Every structure is written in C-alpha cells, then in structure tokens.
C-alpha positions as CSV (number, residue, x, y, z in Angstrom):
1,M,0.0,0.0,0.1
2,E,2.7,2.4,0.8
3,T,4.3,1.3,-2.5
4,Y,1.3,2.4,-4.4
5,L,1.0,5.9,-2.6
6,T,4.5,6.4,-3.4
7,W,4.1,5.8,-7.1
8,L,1.1,7.9,-7.1
9,T,2.8,11.0,-5.7
10,V,5.6,10.6,-8.1
11,F,3.0,10.7,-10.9
12,V,1.1,13.4,-9.6
13,G,4.4,15.5,-9.2
14,L,5.5,14.6,-12.9
15,T,1.8,15.6,-14.3
16,T,2.2,18.8,-12.3
17,L,5.5,19.7,-13.7
18,A,4.4,18.9,-17.3
19,L,1.2,21.2,-16.7
20,L,3.5,24.1,-15.5
21,A,5.9,23.5,-18.4
22,Q,3.1,24.0,-21.0
23,A,1.8,27.0,-19.0
24,V,5.4,28.5,-19.4
25,I,5.3,27.7,-23.0
26,L,2.0,29.3,-23.4
27,V,2.8,32.5,-21.8
28,A,6.0,32.6,-23.8
29,T,4.1,32.4,-27.0
30,Y,1.7,34.8,-25.9
31,L,4.4,37.4,-25.3
32,R,6.1,36.6,-28.7
33,L,2.8,37.0,-30.5
34,A,2.3,40.5,-28.8
35,K,5.8,41.6,-29.7
36,L,5.2,40.4,-33.3
37,D,2.0,42.3,-33.3
38,E,3.8,45.3,-32.1
39,E,6.5,45.2,-34.7
40,S,3.9,44.7,-37.5
41,R,1.9,47.7,-36.6
42,A,5.3,49.7,-36.3
43,L,6.1,48.4,-39.8
44,R,2.8,49.3,-41.3
45,K,3.1,52.8,-39.8
46,Q,6.5,53.3,-41.4
47,L,5.3,51.9,-44.9
48,S,2.3,54.4,-44.6
49,E,4.7,56.9,-43.9
50,Q,6.9,56.3,-46.9
51,A,4.3,55.3,-49.5
52,G,2.2,58.2,-48.9
53,P,4.7,60.7,-50.6
54,I,5.1,58.4,-53.5
55,L,1.3,57.9,-54.1
56,R,0.9,61.6,-54.2
57,N,4.1,62.1,-56.5
58,V,2.6,59.4,-58.8
59,E,-0.8,61.6,-58.7
60,D,0.9,64.8,-59.4
61,I,2.7,63.2,-62.3
62,T,-0.6,61.8,-63.6
63,T,-2.4,65.1,-63.5
64,T,0.8,66.7,-65.2
65,V,0.7,64.2,-68.2
66,R,-2.9,64.5,-68.5
67,D,-2.6,68.6,-68.7
68,K,0.2,68.4,-71.1
69,G,-1.6,65.7,-73.2
70,R,-4.5,68.3,-73.5
71,L,-2.2,70.9,-74.4
72,I,-0.5,68.8,-77.3
73,A,-3.9,67.8,-78.4
74,D,-4.9,71.6,-78.5
75,D,-1.7,72.4,-80.3
76,L,-2.2,69.4,-82.9
77,T,-5.7,70.6,-83.6
78,A,-4.5,74.1,-84.3
79,M,-1.8,72.7,-86.6
80,S,-4.2,70.7,-88.4
81,Y,-6.3,73.8,-88.9
82,D,-3.4,75.8,-90.2
83,A,-2.1,72.8,-92.6
84,R,-5.9,73.0,-94.0
85,R,-5.8,76.6,-94.5
86,Q,-2.5,76.1,-96.2
87,M,-3.8,73.4,-98.6
88,E,-6.7,75.7,-99.4
89,K,-4.3,78.1,-100.4
90,V,-2.5,75.7,-102.7
91,D,-5.6,74.5,-104.3
92,Q,-6.3,78.3,-105.0
93,L,-3.0,78.9,-106.4
94,T,-3.1,76.0,-108.5
95,D,-6.7,76.7,-110.0
96,E,-5.4,80.2,-110.9
97,L,-2.3,78.4,-112.6
98,A,-4.6,76.1,-114.3
99,D,-6.5,79.0,-115.7
100,R,-3.5,80.9,-116.9
101,L,-2.1,77.6,-118.7
102,R,-5.6,77.0,-120.3
103,L,-5.3,80.4,-122.1
104,Q,-1.9,79.8,-122.9
105,I,-2.6,76.3,-124.3
106,I,-5.4,77.3,-126.6
107,R,-3.3,79.9,-128.1
108,A,-0.5,77.3,-128.6
109,D,-2.9,74.8,-130.0
110,Q,-4.2,77.5,-132.6
111,L,-0.8,78.1,-133.6
112,L,0.4,74.4,-133.8
113,S,-2.6,73.5,-135.7
114,Q,-1.9,76.4,-138.1
115,A,1.6,75.3,-138.4
116,L,0.8,71.7,-139.3
117,D,-1.7,72.9,-141.9
118,N,1.0,75.1,-143.3
119,L,3.3,72.1,-143.5
120,E,1.2,69.9,-144.9
121,Q,1.2,72.3,-147.9
122,A,4.8,72.4,-148.2
123,G,7.2,70.2,-150.0
124,A,8.6,66.5,-148.7
125,T,11.8,67.9,-147.7
126,V,10.3,70.6,-145.4
127,K,7.6,68.0,-143.8
128,E,10.5,65.6,-143.2
129,N,12.7,67.8,-141.1
130,V,10.0,69.8,-139.6
131,V,6.6,67.9,-139.4
132,G,8.2,65.6,-136.9
133,P,9.3,68.0,-134.0
134,V,6.1,70.0,-134.7
135,R,4.1,66.7,-133.9
136,E,6.2,65.9,-130.8
137,A,5.3,69.3,-129.5
138,A,1.7,68.7,-130.2
139,A,2.0,65.7,-128.4
140,V,3.6,67.3,-125.4
141,L,0.9,70.0,-125.4
142,A,-1.8,67.5,-125.3
143,G,-0.3,66.1,-122.2
144,V,-0.2,69.5,-120.7
145,K,-4.0,70.3,-121.8
146,A,-4.9,66.9,-120.1
147,A,-3.5,68.0,-116.9
148,V,-5.0,71.4,-116.9
149,D,-8.4,69.7,-117.8
150,F,-7.9,67.5,-114.7
151,L,-7.3,70.4,-112.7
152,G,-10.2,72.2,-113.8
153,A,-12.4,69.0,-113.0
154,R,-11.0,68.9,-109.9
155,R,-11.8,72.4,-109.0
156,Q,-15.3,71.6,-110.3
157,R,-15.5,68.9,-107.7
158,G,-14.6,71.2,-104.8
159,G,-11.2,69.9,-104.4
160,K,-11.7,66.4,-104.4
161,T,-9.5,63.9,-106.3
162,G,-12.2,62.1,-108.1
163,R,-12.0,58.7,-108.8
164,E,-10.2,56.2,-106.6
165,G,-6.6,55.7,-107.6
166,E,-6.7,58.9,-110.0
167,Q,-3.4,61.0,-109.8
168,L,-1.4,63.7,-111.7
169,F,1.9,62.6,-112.8
170,I,4.3,65.3,-114.1
171,Y,7.5,63.9,-115.5
172,S,10.7,65.9,-116.0
173,G,14.0,65.1,-118.3
174,A,14.8,63.3,-121.2
175,E,13.5,59.7,-119.9
176,T,11.5,58.5,-117.0
177,T,10.9,55.1,-115.7
178,R,7.5,54.5,-116.9
179,N,7.5,57.0,-120.0
180,R,9.9,57.7,-122.8
181,L,9.6,61.3,-123.7
182,P,9.5,62.8,-127.3
183,G,12.9,63.8,-128.6
184,G,13.7,67.4,-127.7
185,A,10.9,67.7,-125.2
186,A,12.0,69.5,-122.0
187,F,8.9,68.1,-120.0
188,F,6.0,65.9,-120.2
189,V,2.8,66.0,-118.1
190,C,0.2,63.3,-118.2
191,V,-2.8,62.2,-116.3
192,R,-3.6,58.6,-115.9
193,R,-5.3,56.5,-113.4
194,E,-3.1,54.0,-111.5
195,S,-4.2,50.6,-111.4
196,E,-2.2,48.8,-108.5
197,S,-3.3,45.3,-109.5
198,A,-3.5,43.5,-112.7
199,L,-5.3,40.0,-113.5
200,V,-3.7,38.3,-116.6
201,I,-5.2,35.1,-118.2
202,F,-3.0,32.7,-120.2
203,A,-4.8,31.1,-122.8
204,R,-4.2,29.2,-126.2
205,A,-5.8,30.8,-129.0
206,P,-9.1,28.8,-129.9
207,Q,-7.8,26.9,-133.0
208,L,-9.2,23.4,-134.0
209,G,-6.8,20.5,-133.1
210,R,-4.4,22.6,-131.1
211,V,-6.4,23.0,-127.7
212,K,-7.1,20.5,-125.1
213,T,-5.6,17.6,-127.1
214,R,-4.9,15.5,-123.9
215,L,-8.8,15.1,-123.7
216,V,-8.8,13.5,-127.3
217,P,-10.0,10.7,-126.6
218,P,-12.6,10.8,-125.2
219,L,-13.7,14.1,-126.7
220,T,-13.5,14.8,-130.5
221,P,-11.3,17.7,-131.8
222,R,-14.3,19.9,-132.3
223,S,-15.8,19.1,-128.9
224,A,-12.4,19.8,-127.4
225,L,-12.5,23.3,-129.0
226,A,-16.0,23.8,-127.8
227,F,-14.9,23.0,-124.2
228,H,-11.8,25.1,-124.4
229,I,-13.8,28.1,-125.3
230,A,-16.3,27.3,-122.6
231,C,-13.5,27.3,-120.2
232,L,-12.1,30.7,-121.8
233,E,-15.5,32.4,-121.6
234,S,-16.1,31.0,-117.9
235,T,-12.4,32.4,-116.7
236,A,-13.0,35.7,-118.4
237,H,-16.4,36.4,-116.8
238,L,-14.7,35.2,-113.3
239,A,-12.0,37.9,-114.2
240,A,-14.8,40.4,-115.0
241,S,-16.3,40.0,-111.6
242,L,-13.3,41.6,-109.8
243,P,-13.4,45.3,-109.1
244,R,-13.2,47.9,-111.9
245,R,-9.8,49.2,-110.3
246,V,-8.2,45.7,-111.4
247,E,-6.9,45.6,-115.0
248,K,-8.1,42.5,-116.6
249,W,-5.9,41.2,-119.6
250,L,-6.2,38.1,-121.9
251,Y,-2.9,37.0,-123.1
252,L,-3.4,34.5,-126.3
253,T,-0.7,32.5,-127.7
254,S,-1.2,34.1,-131.3
255,G,-2.5,37.5,-130.1
256,P,-5.5,38.9,-131.2
257,T,-6.7,37.3,-134.2
258,A,-10.2,36.2,-135.8
259,A,-9.8,33.0,-134.0
260,H,-11.3,34.6,-130.7
261,R,-14.0,37.0,-132.4
262,G,-16.5,34.3,-132.3
263,V,-15.8,34.0,-128.1
264,G,-18.1,35.8,-125.7
265,L,-15.5,38.0,-123.8
266,P,-16.4,40.6,-121.6
267,S,-15.6,44.4,-122.9
268,S,-13.5,45.1,-119.8
269,L,-10.9,42.3,-121.0
270,R,-8.0,43.6,-122.8
271,I,-6.3,41.4,-125.3
272,G,-2.5,40.9,-125.6
273,K,-0.1,38.2,-127.1
274,Q,2.2,35.9,-125.2
275,F,5.8,36.3,-126.2
276,G,8.7,33.7,-125.6
277,S,9.9,30.4,-126.4
278,N,8.6,28.6,-123.4
279,L,6.0,29.3,-120.6
280,G,8.8,30.6,-118.3
281,K,9.6,33.3,-120.8
282,R,6.2,34.2,-121.6
283,L,5.5,34.5,-117.9
284,E,8.4,36.8,-117.4
285,R,7.3,39.2,-120.4
286,A,3.8,39.3,-119.0
287,F,5.0,40.0,-115.6
288,R,7.6,42.7,-117.0
289,D,4.8,44.5,-119.2
290,R,2.4,44.9,-116.5
291,F,4.7,46.0,-114.0
292,R,6.0,48.8,-116.3
293,G,2.3,49.5,-117.0
294,G,2.0,50.8,-113.4
295,A,0.9,47.5,-111.6
296,E,2.4,46.7,-108.1
297,R,0.5,43.4,-107.8
298,V,0.1,41.0,-111.0
299,V,-1.7,37.4,-110.9
300,V,-1.6,35.1,-113.6
301,I,-3.9,32.3,-114.1
302,G,-4.7,29.9,-116.9
303,T,-8.1,28.5,-118.3
304,D,-7.7,25.0,-117.0
305,S,-9.3,25.7,-113.6
306,P,-12.4,27.5,-114.3
307,L,-14.1,26.5,-111.0
308,L,-11.9,29.0,-109.3
309,S,-13.8,31.7,-107.3
310,S,-13.3,35.4,-107.1
311,G,-12.7,35.2,-103.5
312,R,-9.7,32.8,-104.4
313,L,-8.5,35.8,-106.7
314,R,-8.8,38.5,-104.0
315,Q,-7.1,36.4,-101.8
316,A,-4.1,36.2,-104.2
317,F,-4.0,39.9,-104.5
318,S,-4.3,40.7,-100.7
319,T,-1.6,38.0,-100.0
320,L,0.7,40.1,-102.2
321,E,0.3,43.0,-99.7
322,H,2.7,40.9,-97.3
323,A,4.4,38.3,-99.6
324,Q,6.4,38.9,-102.7
325,A,5.1,36.0,-104.4
326,V,2.1,33.9,-104.4
327,L,1.5,30.2,-105.7
328,G,-1.6,28.2,-106.2
329,P,-0.4,24.5,-106.4
330,A,-2.3,22.0,-108.7
331,R,-2.9,18.4,-107.7
332,D,-1.1,17.1,-110.8
333,G,2.3,18.8,-109.6
334,G,1.9,22.1,-111.5
335,F,0.3,25.3,-110.2
336,Y,-3.0,26.9,-111.2
337,L,-2.1,30.6,-110.2
338,I,0.9,32.7,-109.7
339,G,1.5,36.2,-108.6
340,L,4.0,38.7,-107.9
341,R,4.7,41.9,-106.3
342,A,6.8,44.8,-108.1
343,W,10.2,44.9,-106.2
344,R,13.7,45.7,-106.9
345,W,14.5,42.4,-108.5
346,R,15.3,41.4,-112.2
347,I,12.4,39.6,-113.8
348,E,14.5,38.3,-116.6
349,G,15.6,34.6,-116.0
350,L,13.3,34.1,-113.0
351,F,11.9,30.8,-114.4
352,A,15.1,29.5,-116.2
353,G,15.6,25.9,-115.6
354,V,12.0,24.9,-114.8
355,E,10.6,21.7,-116.3
356,W,7.5,22.9,-117.5
357,G,4.5,20.5,-117.9
358,G,6.1,18.0,-115.5
359,P,4.9,16.7,-112.0
360,R,7.6,18.9,-110.4
361,A,6.8,22.2,-111.9
362,F,5.3,23.8,-108.9
363,L,8.4,22.6,-106.8
364,H,10.8,24.1,-109.3
365,V,8.9,27.4,-109.6
366,R,8.9,27.7,-105.7
367,A,12.6,27.0,-105.5
368,R,13.2,29.6,-108.2
369,L,11.2,32.2,-106.4
370,R,13.0,31.6,-103.3
371,A,16.4,31.5,-104.6
372,V,16.3,35.0,-105.6
373,G,15.1,36.0,-102.2
374,L,11.5,36.4,-102.5
375,R,8.9,35.6,-99.9
376,V,6.5,32.9,-101.3
377,A,2.9,32.3,-99.9
378,L,0.6,29.3,-100.8
379,L,-2.9,29.4,-101.7
380,P,-5.0,26.3,-101.0
381,P,-4.5,23.5,-103.8
382,S,-6.9,23.0,-106.8
383,Y,-6.9,21.1,-109.8
384,D,-6.7,21.4,-113.6
385,V,-9.1,19.8,-116.0
386,D,-6.6,17.8,-118.3
387,T,-7.7,14.1,-118.0
388,A,-10.9,12.1,-118.6
389,A,-11.2,11.6,-114.7
390,E,-10.7,15.3,-114.3
391,L,-13.5,16.3,-116.7
392,A,-15.6,13.7,-114.8
393,R,-14.8,15.7,-111.7
394,L,-15.7,18.9,-113.3
395,K,-19.2,17.8,-114.1
396,R,-19.9,16.7,-110.6
397,D,-18.6,19.9,-109.2
398,L,-20.8,21.9,-111.7
399,Q,-23.9,20.2,-110.6
400,R,-23.0,21.3,-107.2
401,S,-22.0,24.8,-107.9
402,R,-24.3,27.6,-108.9
403,K,-21.5,30.3,-109.6
404,G,-22.5,32.6,-112.6
405,H,-19.4,32.7,-114.4
406,L,-19.8,29.0,-115.0
407,A,-22.7,29.4,-117.4
408,P,-20.7,28.8,-120.6
409,L,-19.4,25.7,-119.2
410,R,-22.8,24.3,-118.2
411,A,-24.1,25.2,-121.6
412,W,-21.3,23.2,-123.2
413,L,-22.2,20.3,-121.1
414,R,-25.9,20.4,-122.1
415,R,-25.0,20.5,-125.7
416,T,-22.6,17.5,-125.7
417,G,-25.1,15.6,-123.7
418,T,-22.7,15.2,-120.5
419,F,-25.4,16.5,-118.2
C-alpha cells in the first residue's frame, strides 16, 4: 500500500511539472505574438509614412501628363487647322495656274494647228525636217492640256481627287521610269488612273486540233475546241467579276486574231499576245509588261481551272500585300495561279531551268522564287481539267456549283449530252 502511494505521488508530481511547463510555453508564445503584433503595427506605420509621398507624387505626375496631353492635343488641332488653310491656299493657287495655262494652251494649240496645216502644203523635204518636231510638240501640249483639264475638273468637284486611284503625274527630263519622252522635249505631263493590280489570263488561241489535245479521246477535236472556248469564257467572266480598279488582260498564244472573235468575252478584258519560246519566258514577259504599265501586284491564271472563285483571286491579291510571290498549287504537280509584287529585282531569267508540264513544275518554280530571295505564300490547292477523270470531276462539281461565271461550261455540257 505504501508503495502504491509513493508511485501515485511521483505521478502527480510529474503531471504537475508537465502542466507548469506547458503554461510557461503558452505564456512565452503569447508574449512573442504580442511583440510580433507590435512590430507589425510599427512596420505598417513606417510603410504608410513612406508610401504616402510616393502616391502623392504619382498622382501629381498623372495630373501633369494629362494636362500636357490636353495641351499637345490642342496644339495638334491648331496645326491641323493651319495645314488645312495652307492646302486651301495651294488649291487656290493651283486653280489660278490652271486658268492661266488653259489660256496659253488654247493659243499654242491654235498656232500649232495652223503650223501643221501650213506644213502639209509644203514640200516633202520640209515636212520630213519640220513636221516631226512639230507633232512631238503637239503631243507634249496634249499632255499639258490633259493635266489642265484634270485640274479644272478637280476644282469643279470642290477640291476632291475624283475617282479612286486617279493621280496627276508630271515627268521631267529626257526619260522616266515609265514613259519615254518625245525627242527634244523638256517636260511631259500626263494624267492617268493608277491601277495597282492586274489579272492576266494565259490561254491558247482557240484553234481546232491545237487545244485540249490530252482530252482527245474521249472528246473529239471539235468538242475539245468547244470545251476550251467554254473554259475561256467562264474564266473571262470570272475576271470581269473583280473590282474595276483591277486591270484584266487575256494573253493569247497568237495575239488578237479572228480565232477569238466568236468567243463571248467581257468588254473590260483587254487582249494581248504571249511572247517567248517557253512558258517561263512568256510569264516573265507578261509580268514585266504589267509592272511597266504601272501595276504593283500581278496575278496570272490559266483556263484549266474554271472553278476558281473571285474570292480566291482576291485572296491572291491581298496575300501580295505582305508576300512578294504567291502560288496556287495544282494536284497534278503544276500550279493554277502565280502572282508577283513589283520589287527591286530582275524579272529576266526568273523561271530559267524550270521543267514545264512535268509533275514537279510547282516545286521548281517555288525553289526559283525562293532562290532570288522572294517570300512565297501558298494558296489552297486545286485541280486542272486535263484528263478524262478530271473532266468527270468537273461535271460533278458543276452540278453542285451555282456560280454565275460557269454558265458557258454548263451550256457546253448540256450541248454535248454530258448532263
């Protein structure tokens, strides 16, 4: 019994010590937390004292910037008003100059007409030595007269420039980048409407036995010719659906001849001729001609892909805004579209070494474009109609399509009993 009481006393003592130890720990923790809270309050007070001036400075800076921004805006408004006034003065002076020039031109035109009439009555020797320079002077005068008429029309429109893209060009010197001056002329003035984009259709002249030969058979030569004409007409009407500011050209292998007179072509389509011993040289010549004609973006298509949409053509022109070349790959290894943007590079020899008509023509052309440092963009692929299988696919696609420019193809298919 005594032993039990002894152990009980020891246990109670140990428990008491443990409780006292925990109490000490709790008191120490409370004191530590109180100290930390005091330090936190002191730190917040210190930060508040330091951040206050900074926030006030930021607010002052914001107010200053806002006030100066308003002053700058007011200055810009005043400058814009002054600029408009200066432009009005320039327009007024231009109109006065145009009136003076018109009077001088009328007098000079009368004198030149009288001189030409007198020279027509002179001998052959006099005409050979004098008529040429007089006619050149008349040509220069016609350019000046066109410019004055432009200025007069501009004044009647209240200073507006008129149609989109219409600009006044004044060339000086003996030769310019776009126009060669008449001999002996000191200046040349012309007015033209700038076309930044040009679409060129490459096609064979519609001649029996020389078109769509890979479709004979199953087609007869006469049916193949009719199919070629239908593709040509459909592609031409597709081109005509583009905006008026886009030049539309049809380049035939033999130029304008009687062979195409029976083809239903839109009046907006100009006719040209392909020059060159192969497709590469003919493409180079076409691009060079259109660039020299003032176009900044030129797209060339054929007539073997009549299902192209006007949206695809617009996509090609818009792609040339950021790329220097655009290609539309065909599923047979060629391409149905190629476009270039005018740049400081030589067009001659651009397509040298390309194997035309083969399954790797697209790859060769893309490699050549990249080799001269052009950024090449690609359009979605399409297919050409060169085989019986592709002709059958065209029939199926025509049954689903309601595009208006495909009317000539539908008519051909109905005439041949394909539908």
